[in-house]
N, CA, C and O atoms as a GROMACS GRO file, in nm:
protein
  476
    1UNK      N    1  11.322   9.908   9.760
    1UNK     CA    2  11.328   9.960   9.894
    1UNK      C    3  11.327   9.842   9.992
    1UNK      O    4  11.247   9.750   9.978
    2UNK      N    5  11.416   9.848  10.090
    2UNK     CA    6  11.421   9.743  10.192
    2UNK      C    7  11.326   9.775  10.307
    2UNK      O    8  11.318   9.889  10.353
    3UNK      N    9  11.256   9.675  10.350
    3UNK     CA   10  11.169   9.689  10.465
    3UNK      C   11  11.212   9.587  10.571
    3UNK      O   12  11.276   9.487  10.539
    4UNK      N   13  11.177   9.614  10.695
    4UNK     CA   14  11.217   9.527  10.805
    4UNK      C   15  11.132   9.402  10.812
    4UNK      O   16  11.176   9.298  10.863
    5UNK      N   17  11.010   9.411  10.762
    5UNK     CA   18  10.919   9.297  10.758
    5UNK      C   19  10.809   9.328  10.657
    5UNK      O   20  10.796   9.441  10.611
    6UNK      N   21  10.732   9.226  10.624
    6UNK     CA   22  10.618   9.243  10.533
    6UNK      C   23  10.489   9.250  10.612
    6UNK      O   24  10.479   9.198  10.723
    7UNK      N   25  10.391   9.314  10.551
    7UNK     CA   26  10.258   9.320  10.610
    7UNK      C   27  10.165   9.244  10.517
    7UNK      O   28  10.167   9.264  10.395
    8UNK      N   29  10.083   9.157  10.575
    8UNK     CA   30   9.990   9.078  10.494
    8UNK      C   31   9.849   9.092  10.552
    8UNK      O   32   9.831   9.114  10.672
    9UNK      N   33   9.752   9.080  10.465
    9UNK     CA   34   9.611   9.089  10.504
    9UNK      C   35   9.542   8.956  10.474
    9UNK      O   36   9.565   8.895  10.370
   10UNK      N   37   9.458   8.912  10.569
   10UNK     CA   38   9.388   8.785  10.557
   10UNK      C   39   9.240   8.806  10.587
   10UNK      O   40   9.204   8.896  10.664
   11UNK      N   41   9.155   8.724  10.525
   11UNK     CA   42   9.012   8.731  10.558
   11UNK      C   43   8.985   8.643  10.681
   11UNK      O   44   9.077   8.582  10.736
   12UNK      N   45   8.860   8.638  10.723
   12UNK     CA   46   8.824   8.561  10.843
   12UNK      C   47   8.859   8.414  10.833
   12UNK      O   48   8.893   8.350  10.932
   13UNK      N   49   8.850   8.360  10.713
   13UNK     CA   50   8.877   8.218  10.692
   13UNK      C   51   9.026   8.187  10.685
   13UNK      O   52   9.063   8.070  10.677
   14UNK      N   53   9.110   8.288  10.688
   14UNK     CA   54   9.254   8.266  10.683
   14UNK      C   55   9.315   8.271  10.545
   14UNK      O   56   9.433   8.237  10.528
   15UNK      N   57   9.238   8.312  10.444
   15UNK     CA   58   9.290   8.322  10.308
   15UNK      C   59   9.363   8.456  10.291
   15UNK      O   60   9.310   8.561  10.326
   16UNK      N   61   9.484   8.449  10.239
   16UNK     CA   62   9.562   8.570  10.214
   16UNK      C   63   9.495   8.651  10.104
   16UNK      O   64   9.459   8.597   9.999
   17UNK      N   65   9.479   8.781  10.127
   17UNK     CA   66   9.413   8.868  10.030
   17UNK      C   67   9.514   8.922   9.930
   17UNK      O   68   9.631   8.942   9.961
   18UNK      N   69   9.465   8.946   9.808
   18UNK     CA   70   9.550   9.007   9.706
   18UNK      C   71   9.481   9.130   9.650
   18UNK      O   72   9.371   9.165   9.692
   19UNK      N   73   9.546   9.196   9.556
   19UNK     CA   74   9.494   9.325   9.510
   19UNK      C   75   9.356   9.315   9.446
   19UNK      O   76   9.281   9.412   9.450
   20UNK      N   77   9.320   9.201   9.388
   20UNK     CA   78   9.189   9.187   9.324
   20UNK      C   79   9.075   9.204   9.425
   20UNK      O   80   8.965   9.244   9.387
   21UNK      N   81   9.101   9.174   9.552
   21UNK     CA   82   8.998   9.188   9.655
   21UNK      C   83   8.960   9.335   9.676
   21UNK      O   84   8.849   9.364   9.721
   22UNK      N   85   9.051   9.426   9.646
   22UNK     CA   86   9.032   9.568   9.678
   22UNK      C   87   9.021   9.658   9.556
   22UNK      O   88   8.994   9.778   9.571
   23UNK      N   89   9.042   9.606   9.438
   23UNK     CA   90   9.060   9.689   9.319
   23UNK      C   91   8.937   9.772   9.283
   23UNK      O   92   8.952   9.880   9.224
   24UNK      N   93   8.817   9.726   9.316
   24UNK     CA   94   8.696   9.798   9.274
   24UNK      C   95   8.647   9.899   9.376
   24UNK      O   96   8.555   9.976   9.346
   25UNK      N   97   8.704   9.901   9.493
   25UNK     CA   98   8.655   9.990   9.598
   25UNK      C   99   8.718  10.129   9.586
   25UNK      O  100   8.839  10.142   9.573
   26UNK      N  101   8.635  10.234   9.591
   26UNK     CA  102   8.689  10.370   9.583
   26UNK      C  103   8.737  10.423   9.719
   26UNK      O  104   8.793  10.532   9.726
   27UNK      N  105   8.715  10.347   9.827
   27UNK     CA  106   8.752  10.391   9.961
   27UNK      C  107   8.904  10.405   9.974
   27UNK      O  108   8.980  10.321   9.926
   28UNK      N  109   8.948  10.511  10.040
   28UNK     CA  110   9.092  10.533  10.061
   28UNK      C  111   9.152  10.422  10.146
   28UNK      O  112   9.266  10.382  10.124
   29UNK      N  113   9.077  10.371  10.244
   29UNK     CA  114   9.127  10.262  10.328
   29UNK      C  115   9.154  10.138  10.244
   29UNK      O  116   9.260  10.076  10.256
   30UNK      N  117   9.059  10.102  10.158
   30UNK     CA  118   9.077   9.983  10.075
   30UNK      C  119   9.185  10.004   9.969
   30UNK      O  120   9.254   9.909   9.932
   31UNK      N  121   9.201  10.124   9.919
   31UNK     CA  122   9.311  10.149   9.826
   31UNK      C  123   9.445  10.132   9.897
   31UNK      O  124   9.539  10.075   9.841
   32UNK      N  125   9.454  10.183  10.019
   32UNK     CA  126   9.575  10.163  10.097
   32UNK      C  127   9.604  10.016  10.119
   32UNK      O  128   9.719   9.972  10.109
   33UNK      N  129   9.500   9.939  10.150
   33UNK     CA  130   9.517   9.796  10.169
   33UNK      C  131   9.561   9.728  10.040
   33UNK      O  132   9.643   9.637  10.042
   34UNK      N  133   9.505   9.774   9.929
   34UNK     CA  134   9.546   9.717   9.800
   34UNK      C  135   9.695   9.737   9.777
   34UNK      O  136   9.764   9.644   9.735
   35UNK      N  137   9.745   9.857   9.804
   35UNK     CA  138   9.887   9.882   9.782
   35UNK      C  139   9.974   9.804   9.880
   35UNK      O  140  10.089   9.771   9.848
   36UNK      N  141   9.922   9.773   9.998
   36UNK     CA  142   9.997   9.688  10.090
   36UNK      C  143  10.012   9.548  10.030
   36UNK      O  144  10.119   9.489  10.038
   37UNK      N  145   9.906   9.496   9.968
   37UNK     CA  146   9.914   9.363   9.907
   37UNK      C  147  10.010   9.361   9.790
   37UNK      O  148  10.062   9.255   9.753
   38UNK      N  149  10.035   9.477   9.730
   38UNK     CA  150  10.130   9.488   9.618
   38UNK      C  151  10.270   9.525   9.667
   38UNK      O  152  10.360   9.542   9.585
   39UNK      N  153  10.289   9.538   9.799
   39UNK     CA  154  10.416   9.576   9.861
   39UNK      C  155  10.462   9.716   9.817
   39UNK      O  156  10.582   9.742   9.808
   40UNK      N  157  10.367   9.803   9.789
   40UNK     CA  158  10.396   9.943   9.756
   40UNK      C  159  10.364  10.026   9.880
   40UNK      O  160  10.260  10.091   9.888
   41UNK      N  161  10.454  10.021   9.976
   41UNK     CA  162  10.427  10.076  10.108
   41UNK      C  163  10.417  10.227  10.112
   41UNK      O  164  10.337  10.280  10.189
   42UNK      N  165  10.494  10.297  10.034
   42UNK     CA  166  10.483  10.444  10.034
   42UNK      C  167  10.349  10.488   9.976
   42UNK      O  168  10.286  10.580  10.028
   43UNK      N  169  10.306  10.425   9.869
   43UNK     CA  170  10.175  10.457   9.810
   43UNK      C  171  10.063  10.420   9.908
   43UNK      O  172   9.964  10.493   9.919
   44UNK      N  173  10.078  10.308   9.977
   44UNK     CA  174   9.978  10.268  10.076
   44UNK      C  175   9.967  10.371  10.187
   44UNK      O  176   9.857  10.403  10.231
   45UNK      N  177  10.080  10.424  10.232
   45UNK     CA  178  10.081  10.524  10.337
   45UNK      C  179  10.002  10.648  10.294
   45UNK      O  180   9.925  10.703  10.373
   46UNK      N  181  10.021  10.690  10.171
   46UNK     CA  182   9.950  10.808  10.121
   46UNK      C  183   9.799  10.787  10.128
   46UNK      O  184   9.726  10.875  10.175
   47UNK      N  185   9.751  10.673  10.082
   47UNK     CA  186   9.607  10.647  10.080
   47UNK      C  187   9.552  10.628  10.220
   47UNK      O  188   9.440  10.671  10.249
   48UNK      N  189   9.628  10.564  10.306
   48UNK     CA  190   9.580  10.546  10.443
   48UNK      C  191   9.570  10.678  10.518
   48UNK      O  192   9.481  10.694  10.602
   49UNK      N  193   9.657  10.772  10.489
   49UNK     CA  194   9.648  10.903  10.553
   49UNK      C  195   9.519  10.974  10.513
   49UNK      O  196   9.467  11.056  10.589
   50UNK      N  197   9.468  10.944  10.396
   50UNK     CA  198   9.343  11.004  10.347
   50UNK      C  199   9.218  10.933  10.398
   50UNK      O  200   9.108  10.986  10.389
   51UNK      N  201   9.235  10.813  10.451
   51UNK     CA  202   9.121  10.731  10.494
   51UNK      C  203   9.057  10.786  10.621
   51UNK      O  204   9.120  10.859  10.698
   52UNK      N  205   8.931  10.750  10.641
   52UNK     CA  206   8.860  10.786  10.764
   52UNK      C  207   8.925  10.714  10.882
   52UNK      O  208   8.982  10.606  10.866
   53UNK      N  209   8.916  10.775  10.999
   53UNK     CA  210   8.975  10.716  11.118
   53UNK      C  211   8.915  10.579  11.146
   53UNK      O  212   8.793  10.562  11.146
   54UNK      N  213   9.002  10.482  11.171
   54UNK     CA  214   8.960  10.348  11.210
   54UNK      C  215   9.080  10.278  11.273
   54UNK      O  216   9.194  10.322  11.260
   55UNK      N  217   9.052  10.169  11.339
   55UNK     CA  218   9.159  10.091  11.400
   55UNK      C  219   9.257  10.043  11.292
   55UNK      O  220   9.378  10.049  11.311
   56UNK      N  221   9.204   9.995  11.180
   56UNK     CA  222   9.289   9.943  11.073
   56UNK      C  223   9.379  10.052  11.015
   56UNK      O  224   9.496  10.027  10.987
   57UNK      N  225   9.324  10.171  10.997
   57UNK     CA  226   9.403  10.281  10.941
   57UNK      C  227   9.528  10.303  11.025
   57UNK      O  228   9.639  10.304  10.972
   58UNK      N  229   9.510  10.321  11.154
   58UNK     CA  230   9.624  10.354  11.239
   58UNK      C  231   9.714  10.233  11.264
   58UNK      O  232   9.836  10.249  11.277
   59UNK      N  233   9.657  10.115  11.270
   59UNK     CA  234   9.739   9.995  11.286
   59UNK      C  235   9.829   9.976  11.164
   59UNK      O  236   9.948   9.951  11.178
   60UNK      N  237   9.771   9.990  11.044
   60UNK     CA  238   9.851   9.975  10.922
   60UNK      C  239   9.953  10.087  10.908
   60UNK      O  240  10.067  10.061  10.869
   61UNK      N  241   9.915  10.210  10.939
   61UNK     CA  242  10.012  10.320  10.933
   61UNK      C  243  10.127  10.296  11.030
   61UNK      O  244  10.242  10.324  10.998
   62UNK      N  245  10.096  10.244  11.148
   62UNK     CA  246  10.200  10.214  11.244
   62UNK      C  247  10.294  10.106  11.196
   62UNK      O  248  10.416  10.120  11.204
   63UNK      N  249  10.238   9.998  11.145
   63UNK     CA  250  10.322   9.889  11.094
   63UNK      C  251  10.403   9.932  10.973
   63UNK      O  252  10.520   9.895  10.960
   64UNK      N  253  10.342  10.011  10.884
   64UNK     CA  254  10.416  10.060  10.768
   64UNK      C  255  10.533  10.148  10.811
   64UNK      O  256  10.644  10.135  10.758
   65UNK      N  257  10.510  10.236  10.906
   65UNK     CA  258  10.616  10.324  10.952
   65UNK      C  259  10.731  10.244  11.014
   65UNK      O  260  10.848  10.272  10.986
   66UNK      N  261  10.698  10.146  11.097
   66UNK     CA  262  10.803  10.064  11.158
   66UNK      C  263  10.878   9.985  11.052
   66UNK      O  264  11.001   9.976  11.056
   67UNK      N  265  10.805   9.928  10.956
   67UNK     CA  266  10.869   9.850  10.848
   67UNK      C  267  10.964   9.936  10.766
   67UNK      O  268  11.066   9.888  10.716
   68UNK      N  269  10.931  10.065  10.752
   68UNK     CA  270  11.014  10.156  10.674
   68UNK      C  271  11.122  10.225  10.757
   68UNK      O  272  11.197  10.308  10.706
   69UNK      N  273  11.132  10.189  10.884
   69UNK     CA  274  11.239  10.242  10.968
   69UNK      C  275  11.205  10.366  11.048
   69UNK      O  276  11.294  10.431  11.103
   70UNK      N  277  11.078  10.402  11.056
   70UNK     CA  278  11.036  10.520  11.131
   70UNK      C  279  10.963  10.473  11.257
   70UNK      O  280  10.841  10.486  11.269
   71UNK      N  281  11.041  10.418  11.351
   71UNK     CA  282  10.983  10.353  11.469
   71UNK      C  283  10.903  10.449  11.557
   71UNK      O  284  10.793  10.414  11.600
   72UNK      N  285  10.954  10.567  11.585
   72UNK     CA  286  10.883  10.660  11.674
   72UNK      C  287  10.744  10.692  11.621
   72UNK      O  288  10.646  10.687  11.696
   73UNK      N  289  10.735  10.726  11.493
   73UNK     CA  290  10.606  10.755  11.433
   73UNK      C  291  10.517  10.631  11.433
   73UNK      O  292  10.396  10.640  11.455
   74UNK      N  293  10.578  10.517  11.407
   74UNK     CA  294  10.503  10.392  11.402
   74UNK      C  295  10.436  10.359  11.534
   74UNK      O  296  10.319  10.321  11.537
   75UNK      N  297  10.510  10.373  11.644
   75UNK     CA  298  10.452  10.342  11.774
   75UNK      C  299  10.346  10.443  11.814
   75UNK      O  300  10.252  10.410  11.886
   76UNK      N  301  10.360  10.567  11.768
   76UNK     CA  302  10.256  10.668  11.793
   76UNK      C  303  10.126  10.630  11.721
   76UNK      O  304  10.017  10.641  11.779
   77UNK      N  305  10.136  10.585  11.596
   77UNK     CA  306  10.018  10.540  11.522
   77UNK      C  307   9.956  10.418  11.590
   77UNK      O  308   9.833  10.407  11.598
   78UNK      N  309  10.038  10.326  11.640
   78UNK     CA  310   9.984  10.207  11.707
   78UNK      C  311   9.909  10.244  11.834
   78UNK      O  312   9.806  10.183  11.864
   79UNK      N  313   9.957  10.341  11.908
   79UNK     CA  314   9.883  10.387  12.027
   79UNK      C  315   9.749  10.448  11.986
   79UNK      O  316   9.648  10.430  12.055
   80UNK      N  317   9.747  10.521  11.876
   80UNK     CA  318   9.624  10.584  11.828
   80UNK      C  319   9.522  10.478  11.783
   80UNK      O  320   9.402  10.501  11.794
   81UNK      N  321   9.568  10.365  11.733
   81UNK     CA  322   9.479  10.261  11.681
   81UNK      C  323   9.382  10.211  11.786
   81UNK      O  324   9.267  10.178  11.755
   82UNK      N  325   9.426  10.204  11.910
   82UNK     CA  326   9.338  10.150  12.015
   82UNK      C  327   9.223  10.244  12.050
   82UNK      O  328   9.131  10.204  12.121
   83UNK      N  329   9.226  10.367  12.001
   83UNK     CA  330   9.122  10.466  12.031
   83UNK      C  331   9.005  10.462  11.932
   83UNK      O  332   8.906  10.533  11.949
   84UNK      N  333   9.017  10.380  11.828
   84UNK     CA  334   8.917  10.382  11.720
   84UNK      C  335   8.856  10.243  11.701
   84UNK      O  336   8.921  10.142  11.725
   85UNK      N  337   8.730  10.239  11.657
   85UNK     CA  338   8.666  10.109  11.631
   85UNK      C  339   8.714  10.051  11.497
   85UNK      O  340   8.756  10.125  11.408
   86UNK      N  341   8.708   9.919  11.484
   86UNK     CA  342   8.747   9.858  11.356
   86UNK      C  343   8.647   9.890  11.245
   86UNK      O  344   8.528   9.909  11.271
   87UNK      N  345   8.697   9.896  11.124
   87UNK     CA  346   8.612   9.925  11.008
   87UNK      C  347   8.597   9.804  10.916
   87UNK      O  348   8.511   9.804  10.828
   88UNK      N  349   8.678   9.701  10.936
   88UNK     CA  350   8.672   9.581  10.852
   88UNK      C  351   8.681   9.458  10.941
   88UNK      O  352   8.696   9.468  11.062
   89UNK      N  353   8.671   9.342  10.880
   89UNK     CA  354   8.685   9.216  10.951
   89UNK      C  355   8.814   9.144  10.913
   89UNK      O  356   8.830   9.026  10.943
   90UNK      N  357   8.906   9.214  10.847
   90UNK     CA  358   9.031   9.152  10.802
   90UNK      C  359   9.129   9.134  10.916
   90UNK      O  360   9.128   9.209  11.014
   91UNK      N  361   9.214   9.034  10.902
   91UNK     CA  362   9.323   9.009  10.996
   91UNK      C  363   9.451   9.066  10.936
   91UNK      O  364   9.474   9.056  10.815
   92UNK      N  365   9.532   9.125  11.021
   92UNK     CA  366   9.657   9.186  10.977
   92UNK      C  367   9.771   9.106  11.037
   92UNK      O  368   9.771   9.077  11.157
   93UNK      N  369   9.869   9.071  10.954
   93UNK     CA  370   9.984   8.994  11.001
   93UNK      C  371  10.113   9.061  10.958
   93UNK      O  372  10.118   9.130  10.856
   94UNK      N  373  10.216   9.041  11.038
   94UNK     CA  374  10.350   9.082  10.999
   94UNK      C  375  10.428   8.954  10.973
   94UNK      O  376  10.414   8.855  11.045
   95UNK      N  377  10.510   8.958  10.869
   95UNK     CA  378  10.582   8.837  10.826
   95UNK      C  379  10.728   8.868  10.801
   95UNK      O  380  10.764   8.974  10.751
   96UNK      N  381  10.811   8.771  10.837
   96UNK     CA  382  10.952   8.773  10.799
   96UNK      C  383  10.977   8.641  10.726
   96UNK      O  384  11.012   8.541  10.789
   97UNK      N  385  10.959   8.640  10.594
   97UNK     CA  386  10.967   8.515  10.520
   97UNK      C  387  11.102   8.444  10.534
   97UNK      O  388  11.108   8.322  10.535
   98UNK      N  389  11.210   8.522  10.543
   98UNK     CA  390  11.342   8.460  10.552
   98UNK      C  391  11.360   8.382  10.683
   98UNK      O  392  11.447   8.294  10.692
   99UNK      N  393  11.279   8.413  10.784
   99UNK     CA  394  11.284   8.341  10.911
   99UNK      C  395  11.162   8.251  10.928
   99UNK      O  396  11.143   8.191  11.034
  100UNK      N  397  11.078   8.241  10.824
  100UNK     CA  398  10.956   8.161  10.828
  100UNK      C  399  10.870   8.198  10.949
  100UNK      O  400  10.826   8.112  11.026
  101UNK      N  401  10.847   8.330  10.965
  101UNK     CA  402  10.777   8.383  11.081
  101UNK      C  403  10.656   8.464  11.036
  101UNK      O  404  10.666   8.549  10.948
  102UNK      N  405  10.541   8.436  11.099
  102UNK     CA  406  10.418   8.513  11.074
  102UNK      C  407  10.347   8.533  11.208
  102UNK      O  408  10.323   8.437  11.282
  103UNK      N  409  10.314   8.658  11.237
  103UNK     CA  410  10.245   8.690  11.361
  103UNK      C  411  10.124   8.776  11.328
  103UNK      O  412  10.137   8.879  11.262
  104UNK      N  413  10.006   8.734  11.373
  104UNK     CA  414   9.886   8.813  11.354
  104UNK      C  415   9.877   8.916  11.465
  104UNK      O  416   9.899   8.885  11.582
  105UNK      N  417   9.844   9.039  11.428
  105UNK     CA  418   9.828   9.146  11.525
  105UNK      C  419   9.681   9.149  11.564
  105UNK      O  420   9.596   9.196  11.487
  106UNK      N  421   9.652   9.099  11.681
  106UNK     CA  422   9.513   9.089  11.726
  106UNK      C  423   9.467   9.217  11.795
  106UNK      O  424   9.362   9.272  11.761
  107UNK      N  425   9.546   9.263  11.891
  107UNK     CA  426   9.509   9.382  11.968
  107UNK      C  427   9.632   9.471  11.980
  107UNK      O  428   9.741   9.424  12.010
  108UNK      N  429   9.612   9.599  11.958
  108UNK     CA  430   9.725   9.691  11.969
  108UNK      C  431   9.761   9.718  12.114
  108UNK      O  432   9.873   9.760  12.142
  109UNK      N  433   9.668   9.694  12.207
  109UNK     CA  434   9.697   9.716  12.348
  109UNK      C  435   9.791   9.608  12.400
  109UNK      O  436   9.867   9.631  12.494
  110UNK      N  437   9.786   9.491  12.340
  110UNK     CA  438   9.870   9.380  12.384
  110UNK      C  439  10.014   9.406  12.340
  110UNK      O  440  10.040   9.495  12.259
  111UNK      N  441  10.104   9.330  12.393
  111UNK     CA  442  10.244   9.350  12.358
  111UNK      C  443  10.265   9.311  12.212
  111UNK      O  444  10.205   9.217  12.161
  112UNK      N  445  10.351   9.385  12.148
  112UNK     CA  446  10.384   9.358  12.009
  112UNK      C  447  10.481   9.241  12.002
  112UNK      O  448  10.549   9.211  12.100
  113UNK      N  449  10.488   9.176  11.886
  113UNK     CA  450  10.583   9.065  11.873
  113UNK      C  451  10.725   9.112  11.906
  113UNK      O  452  10.763   9.225  11.875
  114UNK      N  453  10.801   9.023  11.968
  114UNK     CA  454  10.937   9.058  12.011
  114UNK      C  455  11.022   9.109  11.897
  114UNK      O  456  11.101   9.202  11.916
  115UNK      N  457  11.008   9.049  11.778
  115UNK     CA  458  11.096   9.093  11.669
  115UNK      C  459  11.064   9.237  11.624
  115UNK      O  460  11.151   9.304  11.568
  116UNK      N  461  10.941   9.284  11.646
  116UNK     CA  462  10.910   9.424  11.616
  116UNK      C  463  10.980   9.518  11.714
  116UNK      O  464  11.029   9.624  11.676
  117UNK      N  465  10.983   9.479  11.840
  117UNK     CA  466  11.042   9.563  11.942
  117UNK      C  467  11.194   9.565  11.934
  117UNK      O  468  11.257   9.658  11.984
  118UNK      N  469  11.254   9.463  11.874
  118UNK     CA  470  11.399   9.455  11.868
  118UNK      C  471  11.459   9.511  11.740
  118UNK      O  472  11.579   9.500  11.719
  119UNK      N  473  11.378   9.570  11.654
  119UNK     CA  474  11.427   9.624  11.527
  119UNK      C  475  11.505   9.751  11.547
  119UNK      O  476  11.554   9.810  11.450
   0.00000   0.00000   0.00000
């Protein structure tokens, strides 16, 4: 499946997370994050929909939707993200490896990266 960009998760120290970081957690949010690290975006979406409301849930659902070509739904999820408190301390980034581009999404209220808006 082709996606418009990749989503990556990083810890506070800037280390990229992989599936081993999330494999033991029974939480739906962490399972969704695990599938994001494996680039299984449809499976990640399913688990994130089951997760408790949080900023990360809606931010990731928004980015996943946009990456999969469902921009309207994606921007709706991103608007919802600003209404909820964060549940983790992870950093979320969008990447376009072919263009050597990585942008961390700090605040959903702030403007999104230009390449997201031009998709």
